N, C-alpha and C positions, 0 to 999 in steps of 0.2 A: 740641593747637593748635584743631583743629575743634571741640573740644568747650569749649574757652575764648572763644571766638565764639559758638559755641550759646548760654552763660551769658549771655553780654553781651547778644545779642539779645533772650532774654526779660527780661532787667532793664530794657532800654530799652523795649520794650512796655507794661510793667510802670507803671511811671513815666510813659508817654503817658499809659493807661488812668486811671491817678492825676489826671493833671493834667486831663485829659477831663472824667473824672467832676467836680472841684473848679470848673471853669467853669460847670457848668449853673448858668442862673436857679436865684432862687425860694430863699424862708425854708423854714426848717422850728424850729417851738416845741417844745420838750419840759418839761414839768411831773411832777418827780419829786418826792415829800417835801416839803421848803422850797426844793428847786433850781426856777428857772428857767432854760431853757436856749435859747437861738435864736441861730440859725446856718443859713448858705444849703443850700440842698438837698443841693449839690456835694461840700460840704466833709463834710456828713455822711457822704451816701454813701462819701467818698474813706475819712474814717475806720473807715466800719463794712467796708469791702473790704478797709483794713489789718489790721482787727483779725480778719478769716477766715482770711487768711492766715499771721498769727502762730498763729492757735490751731489751722490743721493743722500748720504746723512745730512746734507744740510739743507736737501729736500725735504726728508721728513720731519726736521724739526720744524721748516715753516708750515708744512702743512699740521703738523704736530698745534701749532699755536694759533691757525686758522682755523680748527675744531674746536678749541679749549674752549669757545663759551658755550658750543651747542653741547661738552659733554659736560661741562657744568649744571646746566641746563638740567640735563637727562637725569643727571645724577639726582640732583634738589626733587625731580618730579617723583625717581625713582624712590628717593626716601619721606614724598611727601604719601607718595601711594602705599606704604610700607606702613606709614604713621595712619592714613587715613582706615586700613583694613585693620589693624590694632584696635582705633575706635569704633568702627564695625563692629568687630566679634566683640568688645565690651559691652558695646550699646545694647547686641541681642542676648547676650548674658543677661546683662541689668533688667531687660525685658523679661525677662523670663523667670528671673527673681524677685520681680513688681518691686524693684528699685526705678521709681520714676525719676528723682532727682538725677541721679548716674547717666540714666538714661539718657537725659534733656542733653545732658552734660558733652558724653559721649559723640554724641546727633549734631554739636553745634560742633564739636573736631573735626569729625568725621565731612561737614560739608566744607570746612576749612583748607583740609587737604586734599579731600578728593578731587581727581582733575576725569579722569576717565570712570565713572563710578559704575557704567551698566546696570543702573536701577538701584543699586544697595545702598544708594543713602535715602534713595524717595523712599525705599521700602523702611528704612531702618525710621526713617520721618513718620511717616505712614503709623508706624506703630508704637512709635514714641505718643504723638498725638491722640489716637485711639485710646493708649492707658492714662492721659489724664483726662480724658474723655472729653477732648475736643474734636468731635465728630467732623466738623468741616474742613478743617487742618487734614485730619486724616483722608476725608474722602480724597482731596486734591491731590496728596502725594503718593494713593493708591491710582489715580487715573492717569498719573502721571506715567507710573510702571504699566498702565493699560495702553498705552501706547505706544509702548516699543515690544516688538516683537518677540524678544527674548525675554522678556518677566512680563509679558499680556496675564499669564496665569495666575502669577504674585498679584497683580492687580484683581485680576474678577473673585481671590480668594479675600484680600483684604475688602475690597466692597462690599461682598455678601456679609463679611463679618459685622460690617459698619451699619448695614441697613438690617440684620436681626438684632445687634445693640437696638438699635431704635424703634422696632416692632415694625419693620415696613415691611411687612410679608411679599408684598407685590414685587416690590424691589428686589428682595432678598430670593426670592423665585426668580424670577429673570437672569440675575448671577448665578445661581446656580446653574440654570441650563444652560449657561452660558460655560460654566465650568464643565459639565455634562459633556457639552458636544469638544471641548478639548480632551478629554480624559475618560471617555462612556464607559471605562471597564474599572475605575478609580470607586472602592467600597465606599469608602468615605462619603464622597461626592454625593453615588446613590441613594444612600440613609440620609441624608440632610434636605436633599431634594424631594424625598417619599415622607420628611418629616414636617416641612415644610408645606407640602401639600394639604396635609392632615391638619394644621394649623390655621390655613387658608380655606375647610372646608371644603373644597377642590378633590373630591372623593371619587371622579373621572379619570384627574390627573395622580392621585393617590395611589388608587390601582394600577395605574400603570408603572409606576416605582415600585410599587411592593413585588410586581412580577420579575421586574429587573432586579429586584434586591433578592427576592427569593435564588433567580438564577444565578446571581453572583454570589449566592453561601452568606449576606447581608444581614436575612433574619434564617429563622430553622421553619420549618413545615407546618411546626404547631404551634408558633408564632405569627405566623402568616395567617394560618385559621383563626386563630382568635382575635386577630387585627381585622380581619375583615366583618365577623361576629361583630363587635366594635362599631365598627363605622356603620353598620346597618341597624345596629341601634341608634347610635346617635342619629342618621339622619329620623328615625323612625320617632325618637323624640321632639327633633325639632318639626316634622311634621304635625305631630300631635300639639306642639305651641302652636303652631298657625291654625288649627281647628280641625285640620284634616285628618280626621278620623280613620276614614278607609286606607290613605298610604300607610299612616303610622301602623293598623293594624300590619296590612301585607310584609312591612319590610322587618315586622316583629318575626312573623308567623318563617319568612325567608331567612333572618338571622337563627331562631329556634333549629329551622330544617339544617343549615350550616353544622349547627352540635347541641344536640339534646341536652348536653349536658354542662351548655353553659348555663350557670345560675343566673347571670344579669336578663339573658334572653329568658330562660324559665320566668322568671319575676314579670317581665316587660309583657311576655305574653298571656301571662296568666292573669295579668290586669286589666286585660283587653276580654279574655274571654267571659269575668266575671262583669264587665263593662254590660257586655251583650248576653249576658246570661248563659252562657255555652255551661252545664254543667258538666257534662262526661270529659267533655276536653280539657276543663278546667281539673277536674279531679286529676285524670292521667297524668296533667302536667308535675300537678303538686307531688303522686307519686312519684314519679321516676324522678324530680329533682330532691326529693327526701331523702333518696337512697344514697343521694353522692352529699347532699349538701344540707342538711336540714337549717331551714334560715325561718326566724320569727315572721316575716311574711309569707310565709309558706303555710304558717300555724293560722295567721291572720284567713287567709284565702280558704281553709282548711275548715275553720268555724263558719265561714261564709256561709260555706256548702253543708254544714250540718242538716242532718232531718229537719226541718220544721216541725215534722209530727211527733206531739208528745204520746204519743198512744200508749206506747212503752217504756215511757216513762225515764227515769235515771240511765237506765243498764243501757238503755239503746243510744243517749249518747256517751256514755263510756265506753261502748265496742266500738262506737265509729272513731275515738283517739285513739282509741287500742289498735286498730285498724292503720292508723297512719305509724305506730309503735312499732307495731311487728316489721314494717318496714327498716328498721334500723334499730332492733333492742338496745343495743350498745352506743346509743347517743344518748348523752344527758340531757341535750334539750328534748328529745321525746319522751324521758322520763319526765322534763317539767311540764313539757306541753300538757300530758294524760294528769302528771299532777295537779295543775290548776283548772283542770276542768273536773275532777272530782273534788276538789275546796268549791270552787261554784257551785256544784251541787250538792254540798254540804255531808263530802260521805270524807269525813274528817280523817279514819284510820285510812282508809286505799291510798288516799293523798300523801299522808306521812310516808308510807312503804315507798311508794313511788318515787319521793325526794329523797330518802333513804338509798335509794337505787341510784339516782342521780347522783346524791355523794359520793357511793363509790367507784364512779367513771369518773367525778372531775369536780373539783368544787369551784364556787364563782359568785362575784356579787348575788346576780340574780336568784342563783338557789338560797343564800341566806336569806334574802329579801323575802323568797317563798314561807321559809321555814318560820319568819318572822309574822306574815300575812295568819300562815297558819295557828299561829300561839296566839292571836288576837284574835281569829275567828273562831277558835275552840276552846281556848280556856282563860281566853280575857286577862293573858298574864303580861304585863307592862312592863315588870323586869324581865321577863324571858324576851318579851319581842325587843327588848334594846338591847339585851347582849348578843342577838341575832343581826340587829343591824348593825354592833359594833365592829363584829366577826366579817359582816360584807364592806367594810369601809378596808379591809386589807386584804381582801380576797381577790383572787386576780380576775381579771376584767374577759367578760365573755366575746364572743367572734365577735368585731365590726368589720366597715368598709374600710379600708387601710392601703394607704398609699404604699408598693413596694417600694419605691425609689424613696422618699421621704420621710414616711413613716407617720404622716399624718393622717387623721381619724373624718371619716364623713359619715354625714347620716345617710345618706344614700347612695348608689352609684351611679356615674357619669363618666361617659369615654375620656373627659379630658378633667384630669386633675390640677384642681387648684391652688394654691396661686400661678406653680411652675409652667400649667398646661403640658403635661409628659402625657402621652396618649396612652389608653390600656392598660394605666398601672395600677388601678384601683381593686382589689381581691378583698376576698371574705375569708379574712382570717382572722385569727389575734393579734393583738396590738404589737407593733416593734419586732414580728415575723417576716423575714422575708426582705428585710428593710435592705437597699443595697448597699454594697459596701463603702466607707467612708461616707456615708449621706449625713451633712450636718442638719437637723431641723431648723436650726433658729437661720445657717443660711439660705433653705430651700422659704423658708417663709420671708424670706427678705428679696426674692426673686418676684419683678415683674415685669410684664412686656418683654421686650424682646431679649433684654438678658437673659430672660431665661429660654429659650431658644438655642439663645448660643451657650449657653452649659449646656455638656454633654456632645455635641457637633463638634468636635474635634478633628483636625486633619490628621497627619503623620508627616515625621519629617520638620524639615524648618518650618512648614504652611501652620503647623501644630503653636508658633508661636504668635499666632494672627488671633487666635482665640482666647476665650479666658486665661489661660494659664499665661497671659502676657495685659493681664489688665491689673490696675493697682486692687490692692484690698479695700 
């Protein structure tokens, strides 16, 4: 509406100007060839004014016609760019949803229409290739991103994930270092680098990364302290496997000094003390550990340290086990330990009393099996034995070594939880307690090699699509 009014105003001004010029007094004569033209000055200037305006309009039309092919090309390019951007957006959405077929369709469409892609099509192609498990094509796409200054970090991020998918730890560390150089304060990069150093058993690198992670608040002080204990124990076990007893013992002592309440450190140091016949030190370790976390291996060590002198008979043995029980009388493990000792000494009444105390504290498979053993030893009652064993089948489990991340159960503690290789996640606890939210046992059991590394090491924002969120199920 306003544009129409403005046009009418300009037209009115033009007409008024022509009329005003035409009304000017005076005449002008023009002789050209055999023609004599005479007209008023007003008419002459009016004609001249109109001619200039017409020439200008013609010029504009000519210039518009000359520019038309380029304008059409620009329009087609803009249209193609719009289609390509929509294809890229839809392709990223398909990757996030795990829809490989749609992701490949939109990737081809984006490549068809995109001219100035600024690396986005390379990103989409790399992510789609990774999604279908084509590591070579994914690597090529991310390397093209790496060659551009403005998309170099996306290339590094993609190559890092491809290396982790393939279990190529050293390559992954190289890419993680490069990412860290680009963004030294990004928390997920520091965490990824720390985890990779752990997987490579590069303890010095892991310690440096842990210090940085602690500074950035990626890990808590308690978790950092626990991880350092686990690193010492892992090195101690490796030294023991190589037959380097002195180094293994030194590292076990170092771990224990870091945290005397650590059950894995206590058990590993206890094993060394028993091997070296250091009785007093072994007793101190067991007594301290039993107060916090009664464990069957501590009981095994306590049995090994029991007085060998039978001079005072059964009562001395019972006093030895009751000394352990007194450290934590509300422990069902302690009550069952003394009951086992009494049972082995033929003190059936005392054994039953301790089992009844354990029963009040907590029922378990182990407890009912001990009741069955007592019935067999004391009364030779097969029916009673079967009843106790049947109850044991449905009773709660005792504490076990279990992974807090996956819920898997292990015979012994280890710094790394197989098969997914999570670090320092094996705890002495009841099965299923403390398992990470959303963890799927079936999924974790299916993890192998680098795929396990890739899980849980997710970035933020767009780069998160490069992690397993963008992998086909």
